[in-house]
C-alpha positions in Angstrom: 152.1 179.2 58.0 154.5 179.7 55.1 154.5 175.9 54.5 150.7 175.8 54.4 150.6 178.7 52.0 153.1 177.0 49.7 151.2 173.7 49.7 147.9 175.5 49.0 149.5 177.4 46.1 150.8 174.1 44.7 147.4 172.5 44.9 145.8 175.4 43.2 148.4 175.3 40.4 147.8 171.6 39.8 144.0 172.1 39.7 144.4 175.1 37.3 146.7 173.1 35.0 144.3 170.1 34.9 141.3 172.3 34.2 143.0 173.8 31.1 141.5 172.1 28.0 144.1 170.0 26.1 144.6 170.1 22.3 143.3 167.0 20.7 146.5 165.7 19.3 148.9 163.0 20.3 152.2 163.0 18.5 152.5 159.2 19.1 149.1 158.3 17.7 148.7 156.7 14.3 146.6 158.4 11.7 145.7 155.2 9.9 145.5 157.2 6.6 146.9 155.2 3.8 146.2 154.8 0.1 146.9 151.3 -1.2 147.1 150.9 -5.0 144.0 149.6 -6.7 143.0 148.9 -10.2 141.0 151.9 -11.4 138.1 149.7 -12.4 137.8 148.3 -8.9 136.9 151.8 -7.6 134.6 152.7 -10.4 137.0 154.6 -12.7 137.3 153.5 -16.3 141.1 152.9 -16.9 140.8 154.3 -20.5 139.5 157.6 -19.2 142.8 158.2 -17.3 144.7 158.1 -20.6 143.4 161.6 -21.4 145.0 163.0 -18.2 148.3 161.4 -19.2 148.0 162.8 -22.7 147.4 166.3 -21.3 150.5 166.1 -19.0 152.7 164.8 -21.7 151.5 167.6 -24.0 152.4 170.2 -21.4 155.9 168.8 -21.0 156.6 168.3 -24.7 155.5 171.8 -25.5 157.6 173.2 -22.6 154.6 174.5 -20.8 156.0 172.9 -17.6 159.3 171.3 -16.7 157.7 168.3 -15.1 154.5 167.3 -13.3 152.9 164.7 -11.0 149.2 163.7 -10.7 147.8 161.6 -7.9 144.1 160.4 -7.9 142.7 158.7 -4.8 139.3 157.1 -5.0 137.6 155.4 -2.0 140.9 155.7 -0.1 142.8 153.8 -2.8 145.4 155.1 -5.3 143.8 154.7 -8.7 146.3 156.8 -10.6 149.7 158.1 -9.7 151.9 159.2 -12.6 154.8 161.6 -13.2 155.9 163.4 -16.3 159.0 165.3 -17.5 161.9 166.4 -15.2 162.1 167.7 -11.7 165.7 168.9 -12.2 166.7 170.2 -15.6 170.5 170.6 -14.9 170.9 167.1 -13.6 168.4 165.5 -16.0 166.5 164.0 -13.1 162.9 162.8 -13.8 159.9 164.0 -11.8 159.4 161.1 -9.3 156.4 160.0 -7.4 156.3 162.1 -4.2 158.8 164.7 -5.4 159.2 167.3 -2.6 157.7 170.5 -3.9 157.2 174.0 -2.5 153.4 174.2 -2.1 153.2 178.0 -1.3 149.6 178.9 -0.4 148.5 175.3 0.2 150.1 176.1 3.5 147.2 178.4 4.5 144.7 175.6 5.4 147.3 174.0 7.7 147.6 177.3 9.6 143.8 177.6 9.6 143.6 174.1 11.2 146.0 175.2 13.9 143.7 178.2 14.7 140.7 176.0 15.1 142.6 173.7 17.4 143.4 176.7 19.6 139.8 177.7 19.5 138.8 174.2 20.8 141.4 174.5 23.5 139.6 177.8 24.6 142.7 179.9 23.8 140.7 182.1 21.5 137.3 182.7 19.9 136.9 183.3 16.2 134.9 186.4 17.1 137.7 187.8 19.2 139.5 190.9 17.9 143.1 190.2 16.9 144.0 193.1 19.2 142.6 191.2 22.2 145.6 188.8 21.8 148.2 190.8 20.0 148.8 194.3 21.3 150.6 195.1 18.0 147.2 195.4 16.4 145.7 197.7 19.0 145.7 200.7 16.5 143.0 202.9 15.1 143.1 201.0 11.8 143.2 197.4 13.1 141.8 197.3 16.6 138.3 196.0 15.6 139.5 193.3 13.1 138.4 189.8 14.2 140.3 186.5 13.9 137.4 185.3 11.7 138.0 188.2 9.3 141.6 187.3 9.0 140.7 183.6 8.4 138.4 184.6 5.5 140.5 187.3 3.9 138.0 190.0 4.8 140.3 192.0 7.2 141.6 194.4 4.5 145.2 193.2 4.5 147.2 192.6 1.3 150.5 190.8 0.6 153.5 190.7 2.8 154.8 194.2 3.6 158.3 193.6 2.1 160.4 191.0 0.3 160.5 187.8 2.3 164.3 187.6 2.4 164.3 190.8 4.4 163.0 189.1 7.5 164.9 187.2 10.2 161.8 186.3 12.3 158.1 186.0 11.9 157.6 188.6 14.6 159.6 191.1 12.7 157.3 190.8 9.7 154.1 190.9 11.8 155.3 194.1 13.5 155.5 195.7 10.0 152.1 194.3 9.0 150.5 195.8 12.2 152.3 199.1 11.7 151.0 199.3 8.1 147.5 198.2 8.9 144.9 197.1 6.4 145.4 198.4 2.9 141.8 197.9 1.8 138.3 198.3 3.2 137.5 195.9 6.0 134.7 193.5 5.2 134.9 192.8 1.4 136.9 189.8 0.4 140.6 190.5 -0.6 143.0 187.5 -0.9 145.8 188.1 1.5 149.0 186.5 2.8 149.8 189.1 5.4 146.8 188.2 7.6 147.8 184.5 7.6 151.3 185.6 8.7 149.7 187.4 11.6 147.7 184.3 12.4 150.9 182.3 12.4 152.4 184.7 15.0 149.1 184.5 17.0 149.6 180.7 17.2 153.1 181.2 18.6 151.9 183.7 21.3 148.9 181.7 22.4 150.7 178.3 22.4 154.0 179.4 23.8 155.9 177.5 21.1 156.9 178.4 17.6 154.3 178.0 14.9 156.5 175.4 13.2 156.6 173.3 16.4 152.9 173.6 16.9 152.1 172.5 13.3 154.7 169.7 13.5 153.6 168.2 16.8 149.8 168.8 16.6 149.1 168.3 12.9 152.0 166.8 10.8 153.1 164.1 13.3 149.6 162.8 14.1 148.7 162.6 10.4 152.1 161.0 9.6 153.1 163.7 7.2 156.7 162.8 7.4 157.9 164.4 4.2 156.5 167.9 4.9 159.1 170.6 5.7 159.1 174.3 6.8 162.1 175.7 5.0 164.1 175.4 1.8 167.3 174.2 3.5 165.7 171.1 5.0 163.5 170.3 2.0 166.3 170.7 -0.6 168.4 168.1 1.2 165.7 165.5 0.4 166.8 163.1 -2.4 163.5 163.7 -4.2 163.5 167.5 -4.0 162.2 169.4 -7.0 163.7 172.9 -7.5 161.6 175.8 -8.9 162.0 177.1 -12.4 161.0 180.5 -13.7 159.8 180.7 -17.2 160.6 183.8 -19.3 160.6 184.1 -23.1 160.0 180.4 -23.4 163.1 179.4 -21.4 163.3 177.8 -18.0 165.8 179.1 -15.4 166.4 178.1 -11.8 164.5 180.3 -9.3 166.7 180.9 -6.2 164.2 183.1 -4.4 163.0 180.5 -1.9 166.6 179.6 -0.9 167.0 183.2 0.4 163.9 183.1 2.7 164.8 182.6 6.3 161.4 182.4 8.0 158.2 180.3 7.9 155.6 182.9 7.2 152.3 181.1 7.5 150.7 182.4 4.2 153.1 180.0 2.5 156.3 178.2 3.3 155.6 174.5 3.4 157.4 172.0 1.2 155.5 168.7 0.8 154.6 165.7 -1.4 151.3 164.7 -3.0 150.8 161.8 -0.7 151.5 163.8 2.4 149.1 166.5 1.4 146.5 163.9 0.5 146.6 162.7 4.1 145.7 166.2 5.2 142.9 166.5 2.7 141.7 163.0 3.5 141.4 163.9 7.2 139.2 166.9 6.4 137.1 165.0 3.8 136.4 162.2 6.2 136.0 164.3 9.3 132.2 163.8 9.5 132.7 160.1 10.2 133.9 158.8 13.6 137.7 158.8 13.4 140.1 157.3 15.8 141.9 160.5 16.4 139.9 163.7 16.1 142.2 166.7 15.7 139.3 169.2 15.4 135.6 168.6 15.7 133.3 167.7 12.8 131.4 170.9 13.6 134.5 173.1 13.2 135.4 171.3 9.9 131.9 172.4 8.6 132.5 175.9 9.9 135.9 176.1 8.3 134.4 175.0 5.0 131.4 177.3 5.0 132.1 180.2 2.7 131.5 183.8 3.6 128.7 186.0 2.2 131.4 188.1 0.7 132.8 185.3 -1.5 131.0 182.0 -2.1 134.3 180.6 -3.4 136.3 181.0 -0.1 135.9 180.0 3.5 138.3 179.9 6.4 141.6 179.6 4.5 140.0 177.0 2.1 138.9 177.5 -1.5 135.4 176.2 -2.2 134.5 175.0 -5.7 131.2 173.2 -5.8 128.5 172.6 -3.2 127.0 169.1 -2.8 123.5 167.9 -2.1 124.7 164.4 -1.1 127.5 165.4 1.3 127.6 167.8 4.3 130.9 169.1 2.9 131.4 171.0 -0.4 134.2 170.3 -2.9 137.2 172.1 -1.4 141.0 172.5 -1.6 143.7 175.1 -2.3 146.2 176.0 -4.8 149.8 177.3 -4.6 151.4 180.0 -6.7 153.9 177.6 -8.3 151.2 175.4 -9.8 150.5 172.9 -7.0 146.9 172.2 -6.2 144.8 169.8 -4.3 141.1 169.1 -4.7 138.8 167.1 -2.4 135.4 165.8 -3.7 133.7 164.5 -0.6 130.5 163.3 -2.4 132.7 161.2 -4.6 135.2 160.1 -2.0 137.8 161.4 -4.3 141.1 163.3 -4.0 143.1 164.8 -6.9 146.5 166.4 -6.5 148.6 168.0 -9.2 152.2 169.2 -8.5 154.5 171.2 -10.7 157.4 173.6 -9.9 157.0 176.1 -12.8 156.7 179.8 -11.9 155.2 181.5 -15.0 152.6 183.8 -13.5 149.3 183.5 -11.8 147.2 183.7 -14.9 149.0 180.9 -16.7 148.9 178.7 -13.6 145.2 179.3 -13.0 144.4 178.5 -16.6 146.3 175.1 -16.4 144.7 174.2 -13.1 141.2 174.9 -14.4 142.0 172.9 -17.6 143.0 169.9 -15.5 140.1 170.2 -13.1 137.6 170.4 -16.0 139.2 167.3 -17.6 139.1 165.4 -14.3 135.5 166.3 -13.8 134.7 165.2 -17.3 136.6 161.9 -17.5 135.5 160.8 -14.1 131.9 161.7 -14.7 131.7 163.9 -11.6 129.3 166.5 -12.9 126.8 164.9 -15.3 
């Protein structure tokens, strides 16, 4: 009888395991995302128009607006423009190189968002679930009714991280403080937040049974062949093309050592990457409505993730939304980082634009530069006529 019971239990376990939905990623699969160089004219871009972008970058470097910069433009899956300007390392006099490894800060958020949608498709969660359904930490009077969707759309009332990042040894330690503090603002209205994304990163760990870093590495980075994307300063800074961050004060640039003191990957930021690596990520989302060899998340969920909330037409599920299109099912989307990095996808134009710098001189200055570049790109490429 004992033997029969053991065999029956084993069979039930096997059946249960097989019935569990699997995540749609295979670390061994090839993404087939590549961007071979092409003459701009062959993809419909007037070569002379790109000179204006180079002139703007050279102007910013010569006027000490930024230390260095890199711009990558991909049209019809071909690299039409990839240029660098200035220095990536002032002390060593090293030039900004193509695919310099940069800290991309909040451009990390969409990667975490993608992981959440992958868990949703594996039936590990629903976007309508309350965060307290999965994380007992949030089962408090202030937080118990907050949904995962609200955390994805910055409508959960949370603000920034509860303390300086170097204070934390683990992501769980930070999320415990986030839960204890609770939302700082009314729940419902849009309020840009990094704390809620840290909580989502911890949720990924709890539901997957592996660290958020391992989940992202095996389920997203490896399948998309993003081999030069890293989770911490120590690994990234060992890369021969690493670009350190410089803070600007009173017209002078000084090394910024803050990131070297951070010990955790926090979800709301934390990735270090290159323009080409992040272009692979953007390209997957931009081309997701087509039949792709390896589907990491469904085309329907891509549309859901890129549909802005009623509270803010400029933000969706951890994606910034810029313009809506009448000729594409997807809007113009992307995300910025607080050190000046930014990526834009124009699905109706089959166009990607990435701009990387490592100059920390305040949100206002960075936003102004990004908007100036975006306006110039839109103008010289004739995107909005």
